[in-house]
C-alpha positions, 0 to 999 in steps of 0.5 A: 493537505488533500490526497492526490494520489491514491495507490489501490494496490496490494502490498507486495506489488511494488509499493514501495519503488512506487513510494520512492518513484512518487517523492522523486516526482513530487507528490511526496511524502508518500504514505507507505506502511514503512511511514507507519511501522516507524512511528507508535503515534501513526502506529496508534491511529491506524489501529484506533481505528481498525480494532478501536472503533474509531470513526474513520477520519482519512485526513487525519491519517494522512495527515501531512502526506500528498500520496498514498501506497500499500496498505493501511491504506490500499484497503480504503481505496474505495473510501479515499477514491469518494473522500479525495475525487480530484485524486489520482488512482494507480492499481499497482499489479504483478502476476497474482502466483508471483504476488502471492509468493511474495507475500507469503515470505514477507507480509504472513511471515510478519504476521505470524512471528514473534514480536518483541515484548518491548517494543509494543507498537509492532505488536499493535501493528500485527494486530491490525494487519489482522483485523483488515486482512483477517482470514482473507489469504487462509491458503493460496487459492484463496488469497489470489482469488482475493487479488483478482477480484480485488484488481477486477473491481478497483477497474470497474470502480475507478473512471479509466480516466482517473486509473493508471494499472501498472504493471510491476517493472513498467518502469517510468514512462507509464506512471509520468505519462498518467502524472503528466510530469517529465521522465526522470533521468536516473533507473527507477528504483527497485526497492524492498525485495524479499529478502530487504523486507525480511531484514526489515521487519522479520 
């Protein structure tokens, strides 16, 4: 099935909450780094592309998914937007200083952690995350500049009627209005806080 929703936001911009929201609204399954991390076969697919020279095959990478958020998929937002021209694009954002503080305590720490030798797929995951992030976030200043450039680039590239810029903490209303669905009776979920990420990954 083709993707119906493309998440262009960086990791640590509320993407896990957004994943669960999209699943609840009927746009799942939603692809997220956790979907990759927990499946060695998916790790292999992304590792083959980022590190092994495999050609980009978005239909294969996102096979079985209706939506996508978070890295690694968000790294390919431009390619996905061209390949799935009918898909809507959601750019999740938050205050840049707050984003970097969260990144430093979570994804940056994961990149620098020593993975257990008996879990080879986590080593591969580290390798391909390092491949697409490289030294973009080598310093706080460089990371925030990259973050702001990314937000500006997505806004300049995707037509306004195809794009939702979703602020962290905005809740259901802007998302449901953009997707043309009713607002659920349940509160919008807030998942994968820094402490939860550390418990799962470090």
